[in-house]
C-alpha positions, 0 to 999 in steps of 0.5 A, spaced: 355 522 471 358 516 471 356 513 464 356 519 460 362 520 455 364 527 452 362 528 445 366 527 439 370 533 437 369 537 444 375 540 447 376 538 455 378 545 455 371 548 453 370 553 459 375 549 463 381 554 461 384 550 469 384 543 465 388 544 459 393 539 459 400 543 459 404 542 452 410 538 453 417 543 453 423 540 452 427 545 453 424 547 459 428 543 464 434 540 462 436 533 462 439 529 467 448 529 465 447 522 464 442 523 457 448 528 456 449 524 450 441 527 448 442 534 449 440 539 443 444 545 442 440 550 447 441 545 454 448 543 452 449 552 452 444 552 458 449 546 461 455 552 459 451 558 463 450 553 469 457 552 469 459 560 469 461 558 462 456 563 458 461 568 456 462 562 451 455 560 449 456 564 442 461 559 439 459 554 441 451 555 438 454 557 432 457 551 431 452 547 433 455 543 439 450 537 441 450 533 446 453 527 441 459 530 440 461 533 447 465 527 448 469 527 442 472 536 443 479 536 444 483 543 446 485 543 439 477 543 436 476 549 442 481 553 439 478 552 432 471 556 434 474 561 436 476 560 444 484 563 444 486 562 451 489 556 453 485 557 460 480 557 458 479 551 454 481 548 460 476 550 464 471 547 459 473 540 458 475 540 466 467 542 466 464 538 460 468 532 463 463 532 469 458 529 465 461 523 464 467 522 468 464 517 474 456 519 474 456 511 468 450 508 468 450 503 472 449 497 467 455 499 464 460 497 471 464 491 472 461 487 479 467 483 483 465 479 488 470 480 494 471 474 500 474 480 504 469 486 502 463 483 498 460 485 491 465 491 489 463 495 484 467 498 479 468 504 473 468 502 466 476 505 465 479 500 472 475 494 469 480 496 462 486 497 468 484 491 470 484 488 462 491 488 460 497 484 461 501 488 466 495 488 472 494 480 471 501 479 472 499 481 479 495 474 479 502 470 479 505 474 485 503 472 492 500 478 498 505 475 502 511 471 499 514 465 502 510 466 509 504 462 504 510 456 506 509 457 513 501 460 513 497 454 508 491 460 508 497 466 505 495 463 499 492 471 496 495 475 491 496 482 489 491 482 484 485 483 489 489 486 494 490 492 489 483 492 486 481 491 493 485 498 494 482 501 488 474 501 492 476 503 499 480 509 496 473 510 492 469 509 499 473 515 502 474 520 497 467 520 496 465 518 503 469 525 504 465 528 498 458 526 501 460 530 507 463 535 505 461 538 498 465 545 499 471 541 499 469 541 492 472 534 489 470 533 482 469 527 479 476 527 475 479 527 483 475 520 484 476 517 479 484 518 479 484 517 487 480 509 485 487 508 479 491 509 484 489 505 489 488 500 484 496 501 480 499 502 487 502 495 487 503 494 479 512 494 481 511 488 485 516 483 484 516 475 485 514 474 492 512 481 494 518 484 499 523 479 498 524 482 491 525 488 493 528 488 501 533 482 500 533 480 493 535 486 489 540 489 494 544 483 494 544 483 486 545 491 485 549 493 490 548 500 491 542 500 486 537 504 490 530 501 488 523 501 489 518 497 488 513 504 487 518 506 483 517 500 478 509 501 480 508 508 477 513 505 470 510 500 469 503 503 469 507 508 464 508 502 461 502 500 461 498 506 459 503 506 452 502 499 451 495 498 451 493 504 448 488 507 454 490 515 454 484 516 450 479 512 454 482 516 459 480 522 456 474 520 453 473 518 461 474 526 463 481 526 465 486 531 462 493 528 460 498 529 462 497 533 468 491 527 471 496 521 470 502 525 474 497 527 479 495 519 480 503 518 479 504 522 485 499 520 489 502 512 489 510 515 490 510 522 492 513 528 488 515 526 483 523 527 482 521 532 476 519 537 482 525 538 485 527 544 482 519 547 484 517 551 490 518 546 496 512 549 501 508 545 495 512 540 491 505 536 487 504 538 481 497 534 480 493 538 484 494 544 488 495 545 496 487 545 496 486 538 495 492 536 500 487 531 502 487 527 497 495 525 496 494 520 504 488 516 501 492 512 497 499 512 501 499 516 506 506 518 508 504 523 514 501 517 519 500 511 515 493 510 515 491 509 509 487 505 504 493 500 503 493 498 510 486 497 512 485 492 506 492 489 507 490 488 515 483 485 513 485 481 507 491 478 511 488 476 517 482 473 513 487 469 511 491 468 516 487 467 521 489 472 525 484 476 529 483 483 526 482 490 530 481 494 526 475 496 522 475 501 517 468 502 516 468 505 523 473 510 520 469 512 514 464 514 518 467 519 523 472 522 517 473 528 515 477 534 512 480 541 517 484 545 515 491 546 519 496 551 517 494 552 511 494 545 509 487 541 509 489 534 513 484 527 514 482 527 520 477 523 525 474 524 532 477 525 538 475 518 541 477 514 535 484 515 537 484 508 541 482 504 534 488 508 531 493 504 537 488 498 536 490 498 528 496 499 529 498 494 534 494 489 529 499 491 524 505 489 529 502 482 531 502 480 523 509 482 522 510 478 530 506 472 527 506 472 520 510 477 516 517 476 520 515 469 522 522 466 523 521 459 518 518 464 513 524 469 514 528 463 513 525 460 508 525 467 504 532 469 505 534 461 502 529 463 496 533 470 495 540 465 495 537 460 490 535 467 485 541 470 486 545 464 483 540 463 479 541 470 477 546 470 470 542 464 468 535 465 467 534 470 460 527 475 460 525 478 453 526 485 453 523 491 449 528 491 441 528 484 443 534 486 449 535 480 454 534 481 461 536 476 467 532 477 474 536 483 477 536 487 471 529 486 469 527 492 473 529 496 466 525 495 462 518 494 463 516 489 457 522 484 461 518 485 468 511 483 466 515 477 465 517 477 472 513 473 476 512 468 482 513 463 477 520 463 476 519 460 482 518 452 478 522 456 472 528 454 476 526 447 480 523 444 474 530 446 469 535 442 467 541 445 466 548 445 470 549 452 471 542 452 475 543 446 480 545 449 486 539 453 485 535 447 484 537 443 489 536 449 493 529 450 492 528 443 492 530 443 500 524 448 501 519 443 498 522 437 501 522 442 508 531 441 509 530 447 511 536 452 515 536 451 523 534 456 527 539 458 532 537 463 537 534 470 537 538 476 541 536 484 541 541 490 542 540 494 548 540 500 543 538 500 536 544 499 530 544 502 524 545 496 519 549 494 513 551 488 509 558 489 512 556 489 519 552 483 517 558 480 514 562 481 521 557 477 525 557 471 520 565 471 522 564 473 529 560 468 529 564 463 527 570 464 532 566 467 537 568 459 540 565 458 549 572 459 553 568 453 558 567 446 557 569 441 552 572 442 543 566 443 539 565 441 533 569 446 528 564 451 524 566 455 518 563 463 517 559 461 511 555 456 516 552 462 519 547 466 516 544 473 520 538 476 519 535 483 522 528 484 523 526 492 524 519 492 528 515 498 528 509 502 528 510 504 521 514 510 522 521 508 525 522 510 532 516 515 531 509 514 534 504 515 527 498 517 532 502 524 534 502 525 526 495 524 526 490 530 527 482 529 531 476 533 531 471 534 536 464 534 537 464 541 539 467 544 534 469 539 528 472 544 523 478 545 529 484 540 529 487 537 536 492 532 538 491 527 542 498 525 546 500 518 548 499 520 555 492 523 554 490 516 552 492 510 557 498 508 561 499 502 558 501 503 551 508 502 548 513 507 551 517 505 544 515 505 538 520 501 533 524 495 535 530 490 532 531 483 532 537 479 531 535 472 528 541 467 527 541 460 523 545 455 521 545 452 514 548 444 515 542 439 517 547 436 522 546 436 529 552 435 533 554 442 528 547 446 530 549 444 538 555 449 537 552 454 534 548 455 539 554 455 544 558 461 540 551 463 539 551 465 547 559 466 547 557 472 542 552 475 545 555 475 551 562 479 546 557 484 544 553 485 550 546 484 548 540 480 550 540 474 554 537 469 549 531 465 550 533 459 551 540 460 553 539 457 560 539 450 556 544 451 550 549 453 554 548 453 563 555 454 563 556 460 558 550 464 561 553 465 569 559 468 566 554 475 565 553 478 571 546 481 568 542 475 566 544 471 572 537 470 575 540 471 582 542 477 581 535 479 578 532 476 584 537 480 589 535 487 585 528 484 586 528 484 594 533 490 594 526 493 590 521 491 596 525 493 602 525 500 598 519 500 597 517 497 604 514 491 600 514 484 602 520 480 597 516 474 595 522 469 596 521 471 605 515 465 603 515 459 603 
């Protein structure tokens, strides 16, 4: 048997019909979505039936619509085919968009080797956005602004941070889709969320937050502007300038709806929605997709992928330990419904980790973002920019010229405005820029304004530019009441800087706005109060630090400024400076609440009331 061969012409099926080789039936099994370009009319119509759109099968057959033309179908084409209602045409386009929106071949994706997240794979549409001048501009904007002059490792830029946020946005929305298919997260949703994460910081100006928090308020008083607003303006400009809207449609996005959705993910409800139903002010997605608005910029509690990336990235470059791990959050994240709205939640046992995350944020602000030297360097850069504002011209659309502060009104001009303006001023030779140039040279030579001291108010204050100007005048006039006559000081010798530290939601605890679920019932949301977690958590979630700097370098003037500062703190009933007993011992004793002897007496009284032994009874 082993050596016998079947005679030529003899069929294998002779007497053995069960051994017949079945004929290939192409139409029996629908091709995979990745092969949809090879579909014939039958496969295309079968997909329509699977999507619940079988009533239009005849129109697709009559017009011989095959897979290779599906990407080119538009609303007007469907209208010509006899599909009259706009809603029906949109349904068909949305279903067809699922075929190619994210389901690209891995070979078409691009891989970025990121020091924080490893090898990051991005969709071709994201790569097209990255490869534009408007996005590449972010390579020249420092993530931490003037902090780089204090921490040598903080050289990273908004460019890599934006790529990281786009990647993490995709990781989070895909994790939700895998765990909860009932959420009906479409491939369009995934791509829009990724684009929003990628583009959320397009509007940052030179030295990041220094530009919108310090420069614009002083250069254009009363003008309300934030970098988020510039981000959506720059996004619109990027799409138009690089003709990316047809490419977005090719990848299954529905315009302009999805563009509005992306902008809403970045900045919240658009101003055009002001007259609409305030129950749900968004137009990009309906209320059943409310959880998508908590991924990139979470206005509810501040827990979003933007923080995940900058915590990890900034700690890495600053050399500070990061106590939060977004990967663990991804393991426990899920969407639950509360009062008709779907919210992103996590397990009840993760509440301590979330407090650690916000503690990390506070530490980063105290140790790095609001470092007292970095703070004054940014103040000096800001002064230089203000002096140079009207003398630097940037060409915008239509050949119109703009200054540093007005470039935000024109995205073509704003595209050209980066940290490079620092070198532009530094290396200039025009007399008009002499003062600004000198300030920047002083920064490089480390001739910085001197730190005088730091204090706090007993109650939070509403800080205005007028209040700061008044304080600077008071500092000059707060001549110490005791001791010899000091060096005369001027109001312009002082700079007052007010630092706000919080957990991201001013005086509120952000965890109060977080919802959790427990293992017993993962569909039900619960709240967890601070008292249920630990007695060691902070009592307050915001504080103000009032810092004073002296602009000159003379030692005598600095000593005088410090005594003026202590006298000023007494007058305004502010807290005692840490080094108050060293720089002005003759003044601190004048305020009873600052006396160490009073505190010792209060401690002894407390001990006696509680039957304890005062410490000073022992040698």
